mmCIF entry with sequence, helices, sheets and N, C-alpha, C, O atoms, coordinates in Angstrom:
data_MODEL
# 
_entry.id   MODEL 
# 
_entity.id                         1 
_entity.type                       polymer 
_entity.pdbx_number_of_molecules   1 
# 
_entity_poly.entity_id                      1 
_entity_poly.type                           'polypeptide(L)' 
_entity_poly.nstd_linkage                   no 
_entity_poly.nstd_monomer                   no 
_entity_poly.pdbx_seq_one_letter_code       
;(UNK)(UNK)(UNK)(UNK)(UNK)(UNK)(UNK)(UNK)(UNK)(UNK)(UNK)(UNK)(UNK)(UNK)(UNK)(UNK)
(UNK)(UNK)(UNK)(UNK)(UNK)(UNK)(UNK)(UNK)(UNK)(UNK)(UNK)(UNK)(UNK)(UNK)(UNK)(UNK)
(UNK)(UNK)(UNK)(UNK)(UNK)(UNK)(UNK)(UNK)(UNK)(UNK)(UNK)
;
_entity_poly.pdbx_seq_one_letter_code_can   XXXXXXXXXXXXXXXXXXXXXXXXXXXXXXXXXXXXXXXXXXX 
_entity_poly.pdbx_strand_id                 A 
# 
loop_
_entity_poly_seq.entity_id 
_entity_poly_seq.num 
_entity_poly_seq.mon_id 
_entity_poly_seq.hetero 
1 1  UNK n 
1 2  UNK n 
1 3  UNK n 
1 4  UNK n 
1 5  UNK n 
1 6  UNK n 
1 7  UNK n 
1 8  UNK n 
1 9  UNK n 
1 10 UNK n 
1 11 UNK n 
1 12 UNK n 
1 13 UNK n 
1 14 UNK n 
1 15 UNK n 
1 16 UNK n 
1 17 UNK n 
1 18 UNK n 
1 19 UNK n 
1 20 UNK n 
1 21 UNK n 
1 22 UNK n 
1 23 UNK n 
1 24 UNK n 
1 25 UNK n 
1 26 UNK n 
1 27 UNK n 
1 28 UNK n 
1 29 UNK n 
1 30 UNK n 
1 31 UNK n 
1 32 UNK n 
1 33 UNK n 
1 34 UNK n 
1 35 UNK n 
1 36 UNK n 
1 37 UNK n 
1 38 UNK n 
1 39 UNK n 
1 40 UNK n 
1 41 UNK n 
1 42 UNK n 
1 43 UNK n 
# 
_struct_asym.id          A 
_struct_asym.entity_id   1 
# 
_struct_conf.conf_type_id            HELX_P 
_struct_conf.id                      HELX_P1 
_struct_conf.pdbx_PDB_helix_id       AA1 
_struct_conf.beg_label_comp_id       UNK 
_struct_conf.beg_label_asym_id       A 
_struct_conf.beg_label_seq_id        10 
_struct_conf.pdbx_beg_PDB_ins_code   ? 
_struct_conf.end_label_comp_id       UNK 
_struct_conf.end_label_asym_id       A 
_struct_conf.end_label_seq_id        42 
_struct_conf.pdbx_end_PDB_ins_code   ? 
_struct_conf.beg_auth_comp_id        UNK 
_struct_conf.beg_auth_asym_id        A 
_struct_conf.beg_auth_seq_id         10 
_struct_conf.end_auth_comp_id        UNK 
_struct_conf.end_auth_asym_id        A 
_struct_conf.end_auth_seq_id         42 
_struct_conf.pdbx_PDB_helix_class    1 
_struct_conf.details                 ? 
_struct_conf.pdbx_PDB_helix_length   33 
# 
_struct_conf_type.id          HELX_P 
_struct_conf_type.criteria    ? 
_struct_conf_type.reference   ? 
# 
loop_
_atom_site.group_PDB 
_atom_site.id 
_atom_site.type_symbol 
_atom_site.label_atom_id 
_atom_site.label_alt_id 
_atom_site.label_comp_id 
_atom_site.label_asym_id 
_atom_site.label_entity_id 
_atom_site.label_seq_id 
_atom_site.pdbx_PDB_ins_code 
_atom_site.Cartn_x 
_atom_site.Cartn_y 
_atom_site.Cartn_z 
_atom_site.occupancy 
_atom_site.B_iso_or_equiv 
_atom_site.pdbx_formal_charge 
_atom_site.auth_seq_id 
_atom_site.auth_comp_id 
_atom_site.auth_asym_id 
_atom_site.auth_atom_id 
_atom_site.pdbx_PDB_model_num 
ATOM 1   N N  . UNK A 1 1  ? -2.215 -38.636 -5.140  1.00 0.00 ? 1  UNK A N  1 
ATOM 2   C CA . UNK A 1 1  ? -2.385 -37.230 -4.768  1.00 0.00 ? 1  UNK A CA 1 
ATOM 3   C C  . UNK A 1 1  ? -1.489 -36.368 -5.660  1.00 0.00 ? 1  UNK A C  1 
ATOM 4   O O  . UNK A 1 1  ? -0.288 -36.607 -5.787  1.00 0.00 ? 1  UNK A O  1 
ATOM 5   N N  . UNK A 1 2  ? -2.099 -35.382 -6.261  1.00 0.00 ? 2  UNK A N  1 
ATOM 6   C CA . UNK A 1 2  ? -1.372 -34.531 -7.186  1.00 0.00 ? 2  UNK A CA 1 
ATOM 7   C C  . UNK A 1 2  ? -0.898 -33.261 -6.478  1.00 0.00 ? 2  UNK A C  1 
ATOM 8   O O  . UNK A 1 2  ? -1.670 -32.606 -5.778  1.00 0.00 ? 2  UNK A O  1 
ATOM 9   N N  . UNK A 1 3  ? 0.343  -32.930 -6.662  1.00 0.00 ? 3  UNK A N  1 
ATOM 10  C CA . UNK A 1 3  ? 0.890  -31.716 -6.059  1.00 0.00 ? 3  UNK A CA 1 
ATOM 11  C C  . UNK A 1 3  ? 0.744  -30.540 -7.018  1.00 0.00 ? 3  UNK A C  1 
ATOM 12  O O  . UNK A 1 3  ? 0.679  -30.712 -8.235  1.00 0.00 ? 3  UNK A O  1 
ATOM 13  N N  . UNK A 1 4  ? 0.694  -29.337 -6.437  1.00 0.00 ? 4  UNK A N  1 
ATOM 14  C CA . UNK A 1 4  ? 0.643  -28.139 -7.277  1.00 0.00 ? 4  UNK A CA 1 
ATOM 15  C C  . UNK A 1 4  ? 2.045  -27.865 -7.814  1.00 0.00 ? 4  UNK A C  1 
ATOM 16  O O  . UNK A 1 4  ? 2.906  -27.373 -7.085  1.00 0.00 ? 4  UNK A O  1 
ATOM 17  N N  . UNK A 1 5  ? 2.268  -28.175 -9.058  1.00 0.00 ? 5  UNK A N  1 
ATOM 18  C CA . UNK A 1 5  ? 3.574  -27.930 -9.660  1.00 0.00 ? 5  UNK A CA 1 
ATOM 19  C C  . UNK A 1 5  ? 3.414  -27.853 -11.176 1.00 0.00 ? 5  UNK A C  1 
ATOM 20  O O  . UNK A 1 5  ? 2.772  -28.706 -11.789 1.00 0.00 ? 5  UNK A O  1 
ATOM 21  N N  . UNK A 1 6  ? 3.993  -26.845 -11.756 1.00 0.00 ? 6  UNK A N  1 
ATOM 22  C CA . UNK A 1 6  ? 4.011  -26.677 -13.200 1.00 0.00 ? 6  UNK A CA 1 
ATOM 23  C C  . UNK A 1 6  ? 2.603  -26.665 -13.792 1.00 0.00 ? 6  UNK A C  1 
ATOM 24  O O  . UNK A 1 6  ? 2.304  -27.393 -14.738 1.00 0.00 ? 6  UNK A O  1 
ATOM 25  N N  . UNK A 1 7  ? 1.770  -25.846 -13.228 1.00 0.00 ? 7  UNK A N  1 
ATOM 26  C CA . UNK A 1 7  ? 0.403  -25.712 -13.731 1.00 0.00 ? 7  UNK A CA 1 
ATOM 27  C C  . UNK A 1 7  ? 0.281  -24.447 -14.593 1.00 0.00 ? 7  UNK A C  1 
ATOM 28  O O  . UNK A 1 7  ? -0.776 -23.816 -14.617 1.00 0.00 ? 7  UNK A O  1 
ATOM 29  N N  . UNK A 1 8  ? 1.310  -24.092 -15.269 1.00 0.00 ? 8  UNK A N  1 
ATOM 30  C CA . UNK A 1 8  ? 1.277  -22.913 -16.106 1.00 0.00 ? 8  UNK A CA 1 
ATOM 31  C C  . UNK A 1 8  ? 1.712  -21.654 -15.375 1.00 0.00 ? 8  UNK A C  1 
ATOM 32  O O  . UNK A 1 8  ? 1.644  -20.560 -15.934 1.00 0.00 ? 8  UNK A O  1 
ATOM 33  N N  . UNK A 1 9  ? 2.154  -21.792 -14.144 1.00 0.00 ? 9  UNK A N  1 
ATOM 34  C CA . UNK A 1 9  ? 2.660  -20.653 -13.395 1.00 0.00 ? 9  UNK A CA 1 
ATOM 35  C C  . UNK A 1 9  ? 1.688  -20.056 -12.407 1.00 0.00 ? 9  UNK A C  1 
ATOM 36  O O  . UNK A 1 9  ? 2.107  -19.332 -11.504 1.00 0.00 ? 9  UNK A O  1 
ATOM 37  N N  . UNK A 1 10 ? 0.401  -20.332 -12.543 1.00 0.00 ? 10 UNK A N  1 
ATOM 38  C CA . UNK A 1 10 ? -0.577 -19.703 -11.639 1.00 0.00 ? 10 UNK A CA 1 
ATOM 39  C C  . UNK A 1 10 ? -0.420 -20.199 -10.218 1.00 0.00 ? 10 UNK A C  1 
ATOM 40  O O  . UNK A 1 10 ? -0.670 -19.449 -9.274  1.00 0.00 ? 10 UNK A O  1 
ATOM 41  N N  . UNK A 1 11 ? -0.013 -21.446 -10.042 1.00 0.00 ? 11 UNK A N  1 
ATOM 42  C CA . UNK A 1 11 ? 0.126  -21.958 -8.683  1.00 0.00 ? 11 UNK A CA 1 
ATOM 43  C C  . UNK A 1 11 ? 1.324  -21.331 -7.980  1.00 0.00 ? 11 UNK A C  1 
ATOM 44  O O  . UNK A 1 11 ? 1.271  -21.062 -6.780  1.00 0.00 ? 11 UNK A O  1 
ATOM 45  N N  . UNK A 1 12 ? 2.400  -21.099 -8.720  1.00 0.00 ? 12 UNK A N  1 
ATOM 46  C CA . UNK A 1 12 ? 3.553  -20.432 -8.121  1.00 0.00 ? 12 UNK A CA 1 
ATOM 47  C C  . UNK A 1 12 ? 3.220  -18.987 -7.757  1.00 0.00 ? 12 UNK A C  1 
ATOM 48  O O  . UNK A 1 12 ? 3.683  -18.467 -6.743  1.00 0.00 ? 12 UNK A O  1 
ATOM 49  N N  . UNK A 1 13 ? 2.416  -18.355 -8.593  1.00 0.00 ? 13 UNK A N  1 
ATOM 50  C CA . UNK A 1 13 ? 1.984  -16.986 -8.304  1.00 0.00 ? 13 UNK A CA 1 
ATOM 51  C C  . UNK A 1 13 ? 1.172  -16.962 -7.016  1.00 0.00 ? 13 UNK A C  1 
ATOM 52  O O  . UNK A 1 13 ? 1.345  -16.064 -6.193  1.00 0.00 ? 13 UNK A O  1 
ATOM 53  N N  . UNK A 1 14 ? 0.282  -17.946 -6.831  1.00 0.00 ? 14 UNK A N  1 
ATOM 54  C CA . UNK A 1 14 ? -0.521 -18.002 -5.608  1.00 0.00 ? 14 UNK A CA 1 
ATOM 55  C C  . UNK A 1 14 ? 0.336  -18.243 -4.377  1.00 0.00 ? 14 UNK A C  1 
ATOM 56  O O  . UNK A 1 14 ? 0.052  -17.704 -3.307  1.00 0.00 ? 14 UNK A O  1 
ATOM 57  N N  . UNK A 1 15 ? 1.373  -19.042 -4.520  1.00 0.00 ? 15 UNK A N  1 
ATOM 58  C CA . UNK A 1 15 ? 2.251  -19.319 -3.384  1.00 0.00 ? 15 UNK A CA 1 
ATOM 59  C C  . UNK A 1 15 ? 2.978  -18.062 -2.917  1.00 0.00 ? 15 UNK A C  1 
ATOM 60  O O  . UNK A 1 15 ? 3.353  -17.961 -1.749  1.00 0.00 ? 15 UNK A O  1 
ATOM 61  N N  . UNK A 1 16 ? 3.177  -17.115 -3.809  1.00 0.00 ? 16 UNK A N  1 
ATOM 62  C CA . UNK A 1 16 ? 3.819  -15.849 -3.436  1.00 0.00 ? 16 UNK A CA 1 
ATOM 63  C C  . UNK A 1 16 ? 2.767  -14.795 -3.097  1.00 0.00 ? 16 UNK A C  1 
ATOM 64  O O  . UNK A 1 16 ? 2.902  -14.076 -2.108  1.00 0.00 ? 16 UNK A O  1 
ATOM 65  N N  . UNK A 1 17 ? 1.732  -14.705 -3.910  1.00 0.00 ? 17 UNK A N  1 
ATOM 66  C CA . UNK A 1 17 ? 0.732  -13.653 -3.745  1.00 0.00 ? 17 UNK A CA 1 
ATOM 67  C C  . UNK A 1 17 ? -0.127 -13.863 -2.493  1.00 0.00 ? 17 UNK A C  1 
ATOM 68  O O  . UNK A 1 17 ? -0.542 -12.890 -1.863  1.00 0.00 ? 17 UNK A O  1 
ATOM 69  N N  . UNK A 1 18 ? -0.394 -15.103 -2.133  1.00 0.00 ? 18 UNK A N  1 
ATOM 70  C CA . UNK A 1 18 ? -1.216 -15.378 -0.952  1.00 0.00 ? 18 UNK A CA 1 
ATOM 71  C C  . UNK A 1 18 ? -0.623 -14.810 0.315   1.00 0.00 ? 18 UNK A C  1 
ATOM 72  O O  . UNK A 1 18 ? -1.271 -14.005 0.984   1.00 0.00 ? 18 UNK A O  1 
ATOM 73  N N  . UNK A 1 19 ? 0.595  -15.202 0.671   1.00 0.00 ? 19 UNK A N  1 
ATOM 74  C CA . UNK A 1 19 ? 1.217  -14.645 1.872   1.00 0.00 ? 19 UNK A CA 1 
ATOM 75  C C  . UNK A 1 19 ? 1.423  -13.128 1.794   1.00 0.00 ? 19 UNK A C  1 
ATOM 76  O O  . UNK A 1 19 ? 1.287  -12.435 2.802   1.00 0.00 ? 19 UNK A O  1 
ATOM 77  N N  . UNK A 1 20 ? 1.748  -12.611 0.607   1.00 0.00 ? 20 UNK A N  1 
ATOM 78  C CA . UNK A 1 20 ? 1.910  -11.161 0.466   1.00 0.00 ? 20 UNK A CA 1 
ATOM 79  C C  . UNK A 1 20 ? 0.589  -10.436 0.721   1.00 0.00 ? 20 UNK A C  1 
ATOM 80  O O  . UNK A 1 20 ? 0.570  -9.388  1.367   1.00 0.00 ? 20 UNK A O  1 
ATOM 81  N N  . UNK A 1 21 ? -0.497 -10.983 0.222   1.00 0.00 ? 21 UNK A N  1 
ATOM 82  C CA . UNK A 1 21 ? -1.808 -10.368 0.441   1.00 0.00 ? 21 UNK A CA 1 
ATOM 83  C C  . UNK A 1 21 ? -2.158 -10.390 1.925   1.00 0.00 ? 21 UNK A C  1 
ATOM 84  O O  . UNK A 1 21 ? -2.695 -9.414  2.451   1.00 0.00 ? 21 UNK A O  1 
ATOM 85  N N  . UNK A 1 22 ? -1.858 -11.488 2.598   1.00 0.00 ? 22 UNK A N  1 
ATOM 86  C CA . UNK A 1 22 ? -2.126 -11.559 4.035   1.00 0.00 ? 22 UNK A CA 1 
ATOM 87  C C  . UNK A 1 22 ? -1.301 -10.527 4.789   1.00 0.00 ? 22 UNK A C  1 
ATOM 88  O O  . UNK A 1 22 ? -1.799 -9.900  5.724   1.00 0.00 ? 22 UNK A O  1 
ATOM 89  N N  . UNK A 1 23 ? -0.053 -10.346 4.395   1.00 0.00 ? 23 UNK A N  1 
ATOM 90  C CA . UNK A 1 23 ? 0.814  -9.361  5.035   1.00 0.00 ? 23 UNK A CA 1 
ATOM 91  C C  . UNK A 1 23 ? 0.274  -7.950  4.841   1.00 0.00 ? 23 UNK A C  1 
ATOM 92  O O  . UNK A 1 23 ? 0.279  -7.147  5.774   1.00 0.00 ? 23 UNK A O  1 
ATOM 93  N N  . UNK A 1 24 ? -0.187 -7.649  3.640   1.00 0.00 ? 24 UNK A N  1 
ATOM 94  C CA . UNK A 1 24 ? -0.752 -6.331  3.351   1.00 0.00 ? 24 UNK A CA 1 
ATOM 95  C C  . UNK A 1 24 ? -1.988 -6.078  4.217   1.00 0.00 ? 24 UNK A C  1 
ATOM 96  O O  . UNK A 1 24 ? -2.145 -4.993  4.777   1.00 0.00 ? 24 UNK A O  1 
ATOM 97  N N  . UNK A 1 25 ? -2.857 -7.075  4.324   1.00 0.00 ? 25 UNK A N  1 
ATOM 98  C CA . UNK A 1 25 ? -4.069 -6.928  5.140   1.00 0.00 ? 25 UNK A CA 1 
ATOM 99  C C  . UNK A 1 25 ? -3.702 -6.698  6.598   1.00 0.00 ? 25 UNK A C  1 
ATOM 100 O O  . UNK A 1 25 ? -4.270 -5.823  7.252   1.00 0.00 ? 25 UNK A O  1 
ATOM 101 N N  . UNK A 1 26 ? -2.754 -7.480  7.114   1.00 0.00 ? 26 UNK A N  1 
ATOM 102 C CA . UNK A 1 26 ? -2.339 -7.307  8.510   1.00 0.00 ? 26 UNK A CA 1 
ATOM 103 C C  . UNK A 1 26 ? -1.732 -5.925  8.754   1.00 0.00 ? 26 UNK A C  1 
ATOM 104 O O  . UNK A 1 26 ? -1.977 -5.312  9.793   1.00 0.00 ? 26 UNK A O  1 
ATOM 105 N N  . UNK A 1 27 ? -0.948 -5.441  7.806   1.00 0.00 ? 27 UNK A N  1 
ATOM 106 C CA . UNK A 1 27 ? -0.365 -4.105  7.948   1.00 0.00 ? 27 UNK A CA 1 
ATOM 107 C C  . UNK A 1 27 ? -1.443 -3.020  7.915   1.00 0.00 ? 27 UNK A C  1 
ATOM 108 O O  . UNK A 1 27 ? -1.360 -2.046  8.663   1.00 0.00 ? 27 UNK A O  1 
ATOM 109 N N  . UNK A 1 28 ? -2.446 -3.179  7.060   1.00 0.00 ? 28 UNK A N  1 
ATOM 110 C CA . UNK A 1 28 ? -3.531 -2.200  7.002   1.00 0.00 ? 28 UNK A CA 1 
ATOM 111 C C  . UNK A 1 28 ? -4.314 -2.174  8.319   1.00 0.00 ? 28 UNK A C  1 
ATOM 112 O O  . UNK A 1 28 ? -4.650 -1.104  8.825   1.00 0.00 ? 28 UNK A O  1 
ATOM 113 N N  . UNK A 1 29 ? -4.600 -3.354  8.867   1.00 0.00 ? 29 UNK A N  1 
ATOM 114 C CA . UNK A 1 29 ? -5.331 -3.423  10.131  1.00 0.00 ? 29 UNK A CA 1 
ATOM 115 C C  . UNK A 1 29 ? -4.510 -2.791  11.249  1.00 0.00 ? 29 UNK A C  1 
ATOM 116 O O  . UNK A 1 29 ? -5.041 -2.024  12.053  1.00 0.00 ? 29 UNK A O  1 
ATOM 117 N N  . UNK A 1 30 ? -3.226 -3.107  11.305  1.00 0.00 ? 30 UNK A N  1 
ATOM 118 C CA . UNK A 1 30 ? -2.362 -2.547  12.347  1.00 0.00 ? 30 UNK A CA 1 
ATOM 119 C C  . UNK A 1 30 ? -2.255 -1.028  12.208  1.00 0.00 ? 30 UNK A C  1 
ATOM 120 O O  . UNK A 1 30 ? -2.232 -0.308  13.205  1.00 0.00 ? 30 UNK A O  1 
ATOM 121 N N  . UNK A 1 31 ? -2.192 -0.552  10.977  1.00 0.00 ? 31 UNK A N  1 
ATOM 122 C CA . UNK A 1 31 ? -2.092 0.886   10.744  1.00 0.00 ? 31 UNK A CA 1 
ATOM 123 C C  . UNK A 1 31 ? -3.365 1.602   11.202  1.00 0.00 ? 31 UNK A C  1 
ATOM 124 O O  . UNK A 1 31 ? -3.292 2.675   11.802  1.00 0.00 ? 31 UNK A O  1 
ATOM 125 N N  . UNK A 1 32 ? -4.519 1.018   10.922  1.00 0.00 ? 32 UNK A N  1 
ATOM 126 C CA . UNK A 1 32 ? -5.782 1.622   11.360  1.00 0.00 ? 32 UNK A CA 1 
ATOM 127 C C  . UNK A 1 32 ? -5.868 1.661   12.875  1.00 0.00 ? 32 UNK A C  1 
ATOM 128 O O  . UNK A 1 32 ? -6.280 2.667   13.452  1.00 0.00 ? 32 UNK A O  1 
ATOM 129 N N  . UNK A 1 33 ? -5.478 0.565   13.522  1.00 0.00 ? 33 UNK A N  1 
ATOM 130 C CA . UNK A 1 33 ? -5.524 0.520   14.987  1.00 0.00 ? 33 UNK A CA 1 
ATOM 131 C C  . UNK A 1 33 ? -4.589 1.558   15.586  1.00 0.00 ? 33 UNK A C  1 
ATOM 132 O O  . UNK A 1 33 ? -4.941 2.240   16.548  1.00 0.00 ? 33 UNK A O  1 
ATOM 133 N N  . UNK A 1 34 ? -3.394 1.674   15.014  1.00 0.00 ? 34 UNK A N  1 
ATOM 134 C CA . UNK A 1 34 ? -2.419 2.635   15.531  1.00 0.00 ? 34 UNK A CA 1 
ATOM 135 C C  . UNK A 1 34 ? -2.917 4.062   15.357  1.00 0.00 ? 34 UNK A C  1 
ATOM 136 O O  . UNK A 1 34 ? -2.770 4.884   16.262  1.00 0.00 ? 34 UNK A O  1 
ATOM 137 N N  . UNK A 1 35 ? -3.504 4.364   14.207  1.00 0.00 ? 35 UNK A N  1 
ATOM 138 C CA . UNK A 1 35 ? -3.983 5.734   13.988  1.00 0.00 ? 35 UNK A CA 1 
ATOM 139 C C  . UNK A 1 35 ? -5.165 6.052   14.906  1.00 0.00 ? 35 UNK A C  1 
ATOM 140 O O  . UNK A 1 35 ? -5.309 7.191   15.349  1.00 0.00 ? 35 UNK A O  1 
ATOM 141 N N  . UNK A 1 36 ? -6.010 5.060   15.194  1.00 0.00 ? 36 UNK A N  1 
ATOM 142 C CA . UNK A 1 36 ? -7.111 5.290   16.133  1.00 0.00 ? 36 UNK A CA 1 
ATOM 143 C C  . UNK A 1 36 ? -6.585 5.590   17.531  1.00 0.00 ? 36 UNK A C  1 
ATOM 144 O O  . UNK A 1 36 ? -7.104 6.465   18.223  1.00 0.00 ? 36 UNK A O  1 
ATOM 145 N N  . UNK A 1 37 ? -5.552 4.858   17.940  1.00 0.00 ? 37 UNK A N  1 
ATOM 146 C CA . UNK A 1 37 ? -4.972 5.100   19.266  1.00 0.00 ? 37 UNK A CA 1 
ATOM 147 C C  . UNK A 1 37 ? -4.357 6.482   19.348  1.00 0.00 ? 37 UNK A C  1 
ATOM 148 O O  . UNK A 1 37 ? -4.471 7.157   20.371  1.00 0.00 ? 37 UNK A O  1 
ATOM 149 N N  . UNK A 1 38 ? -3.708 6.904   18.280  1.00 0.00 ? 38 UNK A N  1 
ATOM 150 C CA . UNK A 1 38 ? -3.097 8.241   18.265  1.00 0.00 ? 38 UNK A CA 1 
ATOM 151 C C  . UNK A 1 38 ? -4.181 9.301   18.393  1.00 0.00 ? 38 UNK A C  1 
ATOM 152 O O  . UNK A 1 38 ? -4.017 10.262  19.145  1.00 0.00 ? 38 UNK A O  1 
ATOM 153 N N  . UNK A 1 39 ? -5.283 9.142   17.671  1.00 0.00 ? 39 UNK A N  1 
ATOM 154 C CA . UNK A 1 39 ? -6.362 10.115  17.735  1.00 0.00 ? 39 UNK A CA 1 
ATOM 155 C C  . UNK A 1 39 ? -7.049 10.104  19.097  1.00 0.00 ? 39 UNK A C  1 
ATOM 156 O O  . UNK A 1 39 ? -7.480 11.154  19.574  1.00 0.00 ? 39 UNK A O  1 
ATOM 157 N N  . UNK A 1 40 ? -7.158 8.940   19.729  1.00 0.00 ? 40 UNK A N  1 
ATOM 158 C CA . UNK A 1 40 ? -7.760 8.857   21.050  1.00 0.00 ? 40 UNK A CA 1 
ATOM 159 C C  . UNK A 1 40 ? -6.883 9.529   22.092  1.00 0.00 ? 40 UNK A C  1 
ATOM 160 O O  . UNK A 1 40 ? -7.396 10.168  23.011  1.00 0.00 ? 40 UNK A O  1 
ATOM 161 N N  . UNK A 1 41 ? -5.578 9.395   21.964  1.00 0.00 ? 41 UNK A N  1 
ATOM 162 C CA . UNK A 1 41 ? -4.657 9.988   22.938  1.00 0.00 ? 41 UNK A CA 1 
ATOM 163 C C  . UNK A 1 41 ? -4.581 11.503  22.799  1.00 0.00 ? 41 UNK A C  1 
ATOM 164 O O  . UNK A 1 41 ? -4.217 12.184  23.759  1.00 0.00 ? 41 UNK A O  1 
ATOM 165 N N  . UNK A 1 42 ? -4.909 12.041  21.653  1.00 0.00 ? 42 UNK A N  1 
ATOM 166 C CA . UNK A 1 42 ? -4.871 13.492  21.453  1.00 0.00 ? 42 UNK A CA 1 
ATOM 167 C C  . UNK A 1 42 ? -6.029 14.187  22.150  1.00 0.00 ? 42 UNK A C  1 
ATOM 168 O O  . UNK A 1 42 ? -5.912 15.340  22.564  1.00 0.00 ? 42 UNK A O  1 
ATOM 169 N N  . UNK A 1 43 ? -7.147 13.481  22.277  1.00 0.00 ? 43 UNK A N  1 
ATOM 170 C CA . UNK A 1 43 ? -8.350 14.097  22.876  1.00 0.00 ? 43 UNK A CA 1 
ATOM 171 C C  . UNK A 1 43 ? -8.334 14.010  24.375  1.00 0.00 ? 43 UNK A C  1 
ATOM 172 O O  . UNK A 1 43 ? -9.265 14.477  25.031  1.00 0.00 ? 43 UNK A O  1 
# 
């Protein structure tokens, strides 16, 4: 079984970029939900 290591740097980039992308998506979803709740409470 081959591990992801020293593949020219792309695998290390994925190990950092993957979780960061997930965090960004979760923050965007949470922000949309929060703004919808704020708009609902104003009406």
